[in-house]
Structure formats: C-alpha cells, structure tokens
BAFI-3210 file (N, C-alpha, C; in Angstrom, 3 decimals, decimal comma, padded with zeros to 6 digits):
// residues 102
n [1|2|3|4|5|6|7|8|9|10|11|12|13|14|15|16|17|18|19|20|21|22|23|24|25|26|27|28|29|30|31|32|33|34|35|36|37|38|39|40|41|42|43|44|45|46|47|48|49|50|51|52|53|54|55|56|57|58|59|60|61|62|63|64|65|66|67|68|69|70|71|72|73|74|75|76|77|78|79|80|81|82|83|84|85|86|87|88|89|90|91|92|93|94|95|96|97|98|99|100|101|102]
n.u [-076,356|-074,429|-075,484|-076,500|-079,183|-081,770|-082,266|-079,771|-078,036|-078,927|-078,060|-075,257|-074,695|-075,758|-074,098|-071,625|-072,272|-072,866|-070,323|-068,836|-070,187|-069,602|-066,819|-066,747|-068,195|-066,523|-064,300|-065,390|-065,878|-063,266|-062,443|-064,294|-063,809|-061,189|-059,265|-057,090|-056,168|-058,219|-058,633|-056,812|-058,061|-060,129|-058,622|-057,502|-059,690|-060,136|-058,812|-060,451|-062,832|-062,141|-061,830|-064,500|-065,614|-064,298|-065,438|-068,130|-067,800|-066,780|-068,937|-070,854|-070,021|-070,674|-069,009|-066,859|-064,125|-062,045|-061,806|-060,912|-058,714|-059,578|-060,593|-058,332|-057,217|-059,231|-058,995|-056,399|-056,717|-058,497|-056,890|-054,909|-056,561|-057,599|-055,241|-054,459|-056,639|-056,431|-053,970|-054,645|-056,621|-055,056|-053,448|-055,404|-056,162|-053,750|-053,479|-055,703|-055,021|-052,865|-054,206|-055,900|-054,201|-053,581]
n.v [-139,689|-138,744|-136,399|-134,321|-134,434|-131,993|-131,563|-132,471|-130,611|-128,341|-128,908|-128,991|-126,324|-124,781|-125,632|-124,544|-121,824|-121,680|-122,255|-120,053|-118,083|-118,904|-118,500|-115,713|-114,934|-115,928|-114,332|-111,833|-112,358|-112,559|-109,911|-108,648|-109,883|-109,328|-111,205|-112,100|-114,492|-116,008|-115,138|-116,568|-119,010|-118,404|-117,931|-120,465|-121,993|-121,482|-123,193|-125,495|-124,449|-123,935|-126,575|-127,495|-125,907|-126,868|-129,416|-128,752|-127,412|-129,457|-131,263|-129,575|-129,395|-131,901|-134,007|-134,268|-135,768|-134,130|-132,324|-133,745|-133,313|-131,598|-133,192|-134,228|-131,833|-131,084|-133,101|-132,567|-129,956|-130,472|-131,927|-129,982|-127,976|-129,276|-129,522|-126,802|-125,776|-127,290|-126,399|-123,710|-124,015|-125,034|-122,801|-121,011|-122,326|-122,245|-119,477|-118,967|-120,227|-118,633|-116,194|-116,861|-117,011|-114,506]
n.w [-267,314|-265,506|-264,639|-262,027|-259,675|-259,038|-256,224|-255,249|-256,415|-255,071|-252,488|-252,935|-253,834|-251,720|-249,669|-250,418|-250,243|-247,501|-246,470|-247,338|-245,915|-243,287|-243,225|-243,464|-241,143|-239,118|-239,558|-238,875|-236,180|-235,249|-235,460|-233,735|-231,267|-230,838|-230,891|-232,995|-233,919|-234,811|-237,385|-238,859|-239,043|-240,804|-243,136|-243,331|-244,023|-246,678|-248,683|-248,502|-249,402|-252,057|-252,838|-252,692|-254,674|-256,890|-257,088|-257,636|-260,082|-261,718|-261,733|-262,869|-265,499|-266,364|-265,490|-267,292|-268,998|-269,753|-267,752|-265,608|-264,046|-262,134|-260,135|-258,940|-258,050|-256,284|-254,319|-253,398|-252,394|-250,353|-248,572|-248,024|-246,964|-244,668|-243,212|-242,883|-241,466|-239,158|-238,161|-237,726|-235,754|-233,713|-233,217|-232,308|-229,972|-228,553|-228,265|-226,697|-224,320|-223,523|-223,195|-221,074|-218,930|-218,332]
ca.u [-075,925|-073,659|-076,170|-076,990|-080,576|-081,937|-081,972|-078,325|-077,447|-079,268|-077,142|-073,909|-074,603|-075,975|-072,901|-070,620|-072,733|-072,674|-068,888|-068,452|-070,768|-068,820|-065,532|-067,014|-068,571|-065,323|-063,494|-066,025|-065,645|-061,879|-062,403|-065,089|-063,199|-059,815|-058,381|-056,841|-055,845|-059,390|-058,482|-056,086|-059,035|-060,776|-057,698|-057,348|-060,883|-060,183|-058,553|-061,622|-063,789|-061,671|-062,159|-065,937|-065,872|-063,814|-066,459|-069,289|-067,429|-066,670|-070,296|-071,562|-069,633|-071,057|-067,882|-066,102|-062,747|-061,110|-061,663|-060,637|-057,684|-060,258|-060,744|-057,037|-057,105|-060,161|-058,392|-055,250|-057,205|-059,081|-055,768|-054,321|-057,540|-057,618|-054,002|-054,448|-057,630|-055,862|-052,963|-055,342|-057,261|-053,972|-053,066|-056,492|-056,042|-052,561|-053,779|-056,676|-054,273|-052,115|-055,163|-056,475|-053,202|-053,402]
ca.v [-140,545|-138,002|-135,172|-134,358|-134,027|-130,641|-131,542|-132,614|-129,307|-127,430|-129,230|-128,557|-124,856|-124,243|-125,927|-123,534|-120,557|-121,796|-122,195|-118,648|-117,373|-119,265|-117,797|-114,298|-114,771|-116,141|-113,115|-110,811|-112,723|-112,198|-108,462|-108,275|-110,398|-108,852|-112,365|-112,200|-115,874|-116,536|-114,830|-117,672|-120,046|-117,970|-118,230|-121,917|-122,570|-121,190|-124,358|-126,368|-123,797|-124,233|-127,979|-127,586|-125,277|-127,821|-130,466|-128,164|-127,148|-130,728|-131,765|-128,670|-129,765|-133,300|-134,901|-134,499|-136,236|-133,017|-131,612|-134,706|-132,750|-130,956|-134,186|-134,244|-130,552|-131,143|-133,931|-131,840|-128,832|-131,035|-132,224|-128,708|-127,315|-129,946|-129,178|-125,390|-125,587|-127,896|-125,462|-122,529|-124,406|-125,133|-121,431|-120,458|-122,975|-121,701|-118,089|-119,008|-120,570|-117,436|-115,189|-117,282|-116,816|-113,061]
ca.w [-266,231|-264,519|-264,256|-260,657|-259,509|-258,501|-254,778|-255,031|-256,731|-253,977|-251,397|-253,320|-253,868|-250,375|-248,878|-250,769|-249,657|-246,049|-246,175|-247,505|-244,774|-242,089|-243,318|-243,198|-239,734|-238,294|-239,725|-238,049|-234,783|-234,941|-235,251|-232,555|-230,036|-230,721|-230,981|-234,426|-234,282|-235,528|-238,816|-239,488|-239,370|-242,048|-244,241|-243,400|-244,628|-248,116|-249,539|-248,507|-250,287|-253,427|-253,061|-252,972|-255,966|-257,897|-257,229|-258,321|-261,476|-262,435|-261,936|-263,775|-266,862|-266,577|-265,187|-268,512|-268,769|-269,965|-266,474|-264,552|-263,168|-261,009|-259,070|-258,248|-257,348|-255,162|-253,277|-252,839|-251,600|-249,137|-247,663|-247,600|-246,101|-243,370|-242,505|-242,496|-240,401|-237,958|-237,678|-237,208|-234,497|-232,718|-232,862|-231,484|-228,668|-227,913|-227,897|-225,591|-223,104|-223,160|-222,695|-219,796|-217,890|-218,078]
c.u [-075,230|-074,367|-076,738|-078,446|-080,627|-081,718|-080,477|-077,608|-077,729|-078,319|-075,730|-073,773|-074,797|-074,779|-071,796|-071,005|-072,548|-071,206|-068,391|-068,962|-069,982|-067,473|-065,718|-067,341|-067,385|-064,405|-064,066|-065,827|-064,225|-061,769|-063,119|-064,430|-061,803|-058,798|-058,148|-056,393|-057,003|-059,329|-057,757|-057,033|-059,785|-059,899|-057,543|-058,523|-060,921|-059,837|-059,732|-062,733|-063,419|-061,999|-063,628|-066,267|-065,365|-064,860|-067,669|-068,992|-067,380|-068,049|-071,077|-071,267|-069,758|-069,885|-067,042|-064,651|-061,721|-060,863|-061,359|-059,554|-058,309|-060,450|-059,465|-056,842|-058,028|-059,563|-057,233|-055,706|-057,892|-057,986|-055,157|-055,266|-057,618|-056,384|-054,017|-055,488|-057,140|-054,827|-053,619|-056,015|-056,223|-053,554|-054,128|-056,407|-054,873|-052,816|-054,765|-055,999|-053,500|-053,045|-055,754|-055,495|-053,020|-054,347]
c.v [-139,743|-136,752|-135,323|-133,907|-132,618|-130,620|-131,680|-131,310|-128,301|-127,657|-128,739|-127,034|-124,268|-124,517|-124,913|-122,191|-120,578|-121,669|-120,761|-117,825|-117,662|-118,553|-116,331|-114,076|-114,976|-114,926|-111,990|-111,088|-112,344|-110,706|-108,058|-108,703|-109,840|-109,975|-112,667|-113,588|-116,508|-116,212|-115,954|-118,818|-119,684|-118,276|-119,735|-122,619|-122,381|-122,392|-125,330|-125,777|-124,033|-125,674|-128,148|-126,996|-126,146|-128,895|-129,939|-127,914|-128,427|-131,308|-130,894|-129,022|-131,267|-134,269|-135,233|-134,865|-135,128|-132,238|-132,542|-134,229|-132,029|-131,909|-134,254|-132,960|-130,533|-131,952|-133,214|-130,696|-129,303|-131,322|-130,934|-127,991|-127,947|-129,578|-127,721|-125,099|-126,178|-126,962|-124,223|-122,843|-124,521|-123,734|-120,760|-121,029|-122,392|-120,271|-118,052|-119,330|-119,353|-116,391|-115,573|-117,104|-115,356|-112,589]
c.w [-265,132|-264,015|-262,846|-260,617|-258,918|-256,991|-254,461|-255,342|-255,620|-252,805|-251,714|-253,227|-252,475|-249,467|-249,153|-250,143|-248,141|-245,672|-246,287|-246,320|-243,492|-242,087|-242,925|-241,716|-238,797|-238,375|-238,848|-236,562|-234,360|-234,654|-233,970|-231,256|-229,803|-230,760|-232,469|-234,867|-235,046|-237,020|-239,545|-239,846|-240,650|-243,252|-244,435|-244,043|-246,152|-249,006|-249,599|-249,383|-251,744|-253,781|-253,432|-254,335|-257,121|-258,161|-257,989|-259,795|-262,280|-262,725|-262,922|-265,232|-267,096|-266,438|-266,421|-268,216|-268,949|-268,667|-265,306|-263,594|-261,977|-259,834|-258,248|-257,445|-256,131|-254,005|-252,599|-251,945|-250,316|-248,119|-247,131|-246,639|-244,722|-242,552|-242,031|-241,409|-239,082|-237,337|-237,066|-235,874|-233,379|-232,269|-231,997|-230,076|-227,882|-227,436|-226,732|-224,277|-222,604|-222,546|-221,343|-218,641|-217,526|-217,014]
res [m|h|v|l|s|i|p|t|w|v|i|h|v|s|s|v|i|e|w|i|t|a|i|w|l|i|w|l|y|a|e|a|s|g|n|l|a|w|r|n|l|s|f|g|m|l|p|a|l|v|s|a|m|c|a|c|t|w|h|f|f|d|n|t|l|a|l|e|w|l|v|t|l|q|a|a|m|t|v|v|g|n|a|t|m|c|l|a|a|w|q|i|s|k|q|s|i|v|n|s|k|i]
***
C-alpha cells in the first residue's frame, strides 16, 4: 500500500539530485561573481535538502512507524530551510543594493 511507483521514485530521486546540483551551481556563481552573499543561499538550501532526504528515506523503508520521527524532522527542516533561504535572499538583495550604489 505504501510502496511508491517507479515514476514517483524517479521524481523523488531526480528532485534530490536537482537540489544538490542547484546548491553546487549557486556556490560556483558566488565564486565567479565575487558576490559571496550567494554562498549563504547554498548553505540556506541544505536544510531543505535534508528534508527531501528524510522523505525519501521514510518512503524507502515503506513508511514504517519506527521511522515516523523522520516526518517530524522533515517538517522541521522544511521550516528551517524556508527561513534560511529567505534570510539568504534578503542578504543577496541587500548586497545588490550596496553594489549598485558603488
């Protein structure tokens, strides 16, 4: 009943791979542009990646009740990730305003 279909697994796994790739590309952009505020966005994305990995792990083990704490951890990491990405975006915006005045 809880087993995910192969297309659903493809979506789950590809989403995690895409998120890792986005983190890496944003890090490279920070280095290339010299605007290190973008690195904070890479760090801010990590809790959301942990959230996705929690979901994949829970589904991999067939949503067993012994791992139900992963659902709580996933929710917490989603909230933390949203907050850290919001903070990082604010810092990028603030840095862009400073750079535009120079």
